[in-house]
C-alpha positions in Angstrom: 16.1 1.8 -11.8 13.1 3.8 -13.1 9.4 2.9 -13.5 8.3 2.2 -17.0 5.1 3.9 -18.1 2.0 1.8 -17.2 -1.7 1.9 -17.9 -3.8 2.8 -14.9 -4.8 -0.4 -13.1 -8.6 -1.1 -13.3 -8.9 -3.2 -10.2 -7.1 -4.3 -7.0 -7.2 -8.1 -6.2 -7.5 -8.4 -2.5 -8.1 -12.0 -1.3 -11.9 -12.5 -1.5 -12.4 -9.2 -3.3 -11.6 -7.5 -6.6 -11.9 -3.8 -5.9 -12.6 -1.5 -8.9 -10.3 1.5 -9.1 -12.5 3.5 -11.3 -13.0 5.9 -8.4 -10.8 6.6 -5.4 -11.3 4.1 -2.6 -11.7 5.2 1.0 -9.7 3.1 3.6 -10.9 3.7 7.1 -8.2 3.5 9.8 -8.8 1.3 12.9 -5.7 1.8 15.1 -5.9 -0.3 18.2 -3.1 1.5 19.9 -2.8 3.8 23.0 -1.8 6.8 20.9 -4.3 6.6 18.0 -5.5 9.8 16.4 -9.1 8.4 16.7 -11.5 9.8 19.2 -12.3 6.7 21.1 -11.7 6.8 24.8 -10.1 3.3 25.2 -8.3 2.6 22.0 -7.1 -0.9 23.0 -10.4 -2.3 24.2 -11.7 -4.7 21.6 -15.4 -3.8 22.1 -14.5 -0.1 21.5 -12.4 -1.0 18.6 -15.1 -3.0 16.9 -17.6 -0.2 17.5 -15.2 2.2 15.8 -14.8 -0.1 12.9 -18.6 -0.5 12.5 -18.9 3.3 12.6 -16.4 3.6 9.7 -18.3 1.0 7.7 -21.6 2.8 8.3 -20.0 6.1 7.2 -19.1 4.5 3.8 -15.5 3.0 4.1 -14.7 0.9 1.1 -12.2 -1.1 3.2 -10.7 -1.1 6.7 -7.1 -1.0 7.8 -6.6 -2.6 11.3 -3.3 -1.9 13.2 -2.1 -3.1 16.5 1.3 -1.4 16.6 1.8 2.4 16.6 4.0 3.7 13.7 3.9 7.4 14.7 7.3 9.1 14.9 9.1 8.0 18.0 6.9 4.9 18.6 8.6 1.8 20.0 8.0 -1.7 18.6 5.5 -4.0 20.3 5.7 -7.8 20.6 3.9 -9.9 17.9 1.8 -11.5 20.6 0.5 -8.2 21.9 -0.1 -7.0 18.3 -2.2 -10.1 17.6 -4.1 -9.8 20.8 -5.2 -6.3 19.7 -6.1 -7.0 16.1 -7.6 -10.5 16.0 -10.9 -9.7 17.8 -11.5 -6.9 15.4 -10.5 -8.8 12.3 -12.7 -11.7 13.3 -15.7 -9.4 14.0 -15.4 -7.4 10.8 -14.4 -9.9 8.1 -18.0 -10.8 7.5 -19.1 -7.2 6.8 -18.7 -7.4 3.1 -15.6 -5.2 2.6 -11.9 -6.1 2.5 -10.1 -6.1 5.8 -6.4 -4.9 5.7 -4.0 -5.6 8.5 -1.3 -3.0 9.0 1.8 -4.8 10.2 5.5 -5.2 9.4 6.0 -8.6 11.2 5.8 -11.7 9.0 4.6 -13.8 12.0 1.6 -11.4 12.4 1.0 -11.4 8.7 0.7 -15.2 8.6 -1.7 -15.4 11.5 -3.8 -12.5 10.2 -4.1 -14.1 6.8 -5.0 -17.4 8.4 -7.8 -15.6 10.2 -9.2 -14.1 7.0 -7.3 -10.8 6.3 -7.7 -9.7 2.7 -4.8 -7.3 2.6 -1.4 -6.8 4.2 -0.3 -3.2 4.5 3.4 -3.1 5.4 5.1 0.2 6.2 8.4 -1.6 5.8 7.6 -2.5 2.2 7.8 -6.3 2.9 11.5 -6.2 3.4 11.6 -8.2 6.7 12.8 -11.8 6.2 9.8 -14.0 5.5 7.4 -11.1 4.6 7.4 -11.8 0.9 6.9 -15.5 1.5 4.0 -14.8 3.9 2.0 -12.9 1.3 3.1 -14.9 -1.7 1.5 -18.1 -0.2 -2.0 -16.5 -0.5 -4.0 -14.3 -2.8 -4.1 -11.3 -0.5 -3.7 -7.8 -1.7 -0.5 -6.1 -0.6 0.3 -2.4 0.1 4.1 -1.7 -0.2 5.2 1.5 1.5 8.5 3.4 1.5 10.0 4.4 4.8 13.4 5.7 5.6 14.6 4.4 8.9 12.3 3.1 11.7 9.4 4.8 13.4 11.5 5.3 16.5 14.0 7.5 14.7 12.6 8.1 11.2 12.0 11.8 11.7 15.5 12.5 13.0 16.7 14.7 10.1 15.8 12.5 7.1 18.0 13.1 4.1 17.7 12.3 0.4 19.6 13.4 -2.7 16.5 12.8 -4.9 13.4 11.9 -2.8 11.2 11.1 -5.8 13.8 9.1 -7.5 14.8 7.2 -4.4 11.2 6.4 -3.4 10.4 5.3 -6.9 13.5 3.1 -7.1 12.6 1.4 -3.9 9.0 0.7 -4.9 10.1 -0.6 -8.3 12.6 -3.0 -6.6 10.0 -4.3 -4.2 7.6 -4.8 -7.1 10.2 -6.8 -9.0 10.9 -8.9 -5.8 7.2 -9.7 -5.3 6.7 -10.6 -8.9 9.6 -12.9 -8.8 7.9 -14.6 -5.8 4.7 -15.1 -7.7 2.7 -12.1 -6.6 0.8 -10.5 -9.5 0.8 -6.8 -10.1 -3.0 -6.9 -9.8 -2.5 -7.6 -6.1 -0.1 -4.7 -5.5 -0.8 -1.2 -4.2 2.1 1.3 -3.5 2.5 4.0 -0.9 5.2 6.8 -1.0 5.1 6.9 2.8 4.2 10.5 3.5 5.5 11.4 6.9 7.6 8.2 7.2 11.2 9.5 7.2 10.4 12.6 5.3 10.7 16.3 6.0 7.9 18.8 5.2 9.7 19.5 1.9 10.1 15.9 1.1 6.3 15.3 1.7 5.3 18.2 -0.5 7.7 17.1 -3.3 6.4 13.5 -3.3 2.8 14.7 -3.4 3.5 17.0 -6.3 5.1 14.0 -8.0 2.2 11.6 -7.6 1.5 11.4 -11.4 5.1 10.3 -12.0 5.1 7.9 -9.0 1.9 6.4 -10.4 3.9 4.9 -13.2 5.1 2.3 -10.6 1.5 1.2 -10.0 -1.7 2.4 -8.2 -1.0 4.6 -5.3 -2.3 4.6 -1.8 -1.8 7.9 0.1 -2.1 8.4 3.8 -2.3 12.1 4.8 -5.0 12.2 7.5 -4.1 14.5 10.4 -0.4 14.1 9.9 2.2 16.4 11.3 3.0 18.0 8.0 -0.6 19.3 7.9 0.0 20.7 11.3 3.2 22.4 10.1 1.4 24.0 7.2 -1.7 25.1 9.2 -0.4 25.5 12.7 -3.3 23.3 13.9 -3.2 20.5 16.6 -4.2 17.0 15.6 -7.9 17.4 16.4 -8.1 20.5 14.2 -6.4 19.1 11.0 -9.5 17.8 9.1 -9.8 20.8 6.7 -6.1 20.7 5.8 -6.2 16.9 5.5 -9.2 17.1 3.1 -7.4 19.8 1.0 -4.3 17.6 0.6 -6.4 14.5 0.0 -8.3 16.1 -2.9 -5.1 17.3 -4.5 -3.7 13.8 -4.2 -6.9 12.3 -5.8 -6.7 14.9 -8.6 -3.2 13.6 -9.3 -4.2 10.0 -9.4 -4.3 8.5 -5.9 -6.2 5.3 -6.1 -6.8 4.8 -2.3 -6.9 7.3 0.5 -6.3 6.1 4.0 -8.3 8.3 6.5 -9.6 8.6 10.0 -12.6 10.8 9.0 -14.6 8.6 6.5 -17.9 10.5 6.4 -16.1 13.9 5.7 -13.9 12.3 3.1 -16.8 10.7 1.3 -18.6 14.1 1.2 -15.5 15.9 -0.1 -15.0 13.2 -2.8 -18.7 13.5 -3.9 -18.3 17.2 -4.4 -14.9 16.8 -6.1 -16.4 14.2 -8.5 -19.4 16.5 -9.3 -17.0 19.2 -10.3 -14.5 17.2 -12.3 -16.5 14.3 -13.9 -17.8 14.9 -17.4 -21.2 13.6 -16.4 -22.6 13.5 -12.8 -25.1 10.8 -12.1 -25.6 11.6 -8.4 -24.1 8.2 -7.2 
């Protein structure tokens, strides 16, 4: 199954919001987990998490992505109750801030509760393949982000294999798009993610990033590159020193059509995008 050519989507319908895709959107990461890449001291304390989220909004995030379960390579699953305990205080505190709030989860029971508490987007690294996941999002008007992942976070980086990584990722995303459409989810609600670093080697990641224009035929693409291990592989830098490499990869992805970039460093990303826009736009208005 191959994606048919499609016009670039002009907006993303996300619950209470219709987000213009005329420029790349910056999604700020709020990981409420013990091993988050963020710089907060206590990453599972709700007060600290809300302060971090407020900081990202102040820095110019277009939307926030709140997660209560680590999905880093080797990470174990957590119970739905613990995940909800982590995310709900932040969701409830931030949903009135005037920007869409995404919840990063692969559990249908968490999706349903988060949506009932006002989440605008469900961002599922599992591509909404868990039983009940499609039904959970179809019952609302939330936005959805459908990601490709080979395997499970606990084992996904144990020698991932593909015979055609671009073809297989594209085929998966097209199949999920068709399944969601059959359940009544409009394409205007869908965002797609090739899953950089999720069951992919360095070579797979680079191949997928080079193929973003082709992958974009499936639909608008969200790309998460921030501080990931492939940046470390390329630069030799530890997590805290990967911002320059992350920004370089991000700008290349935006140049190739990425509609949303998911980042830890919102202020630096906004600065990089302003300069990129000034250099690439036909007319620069200073906005």
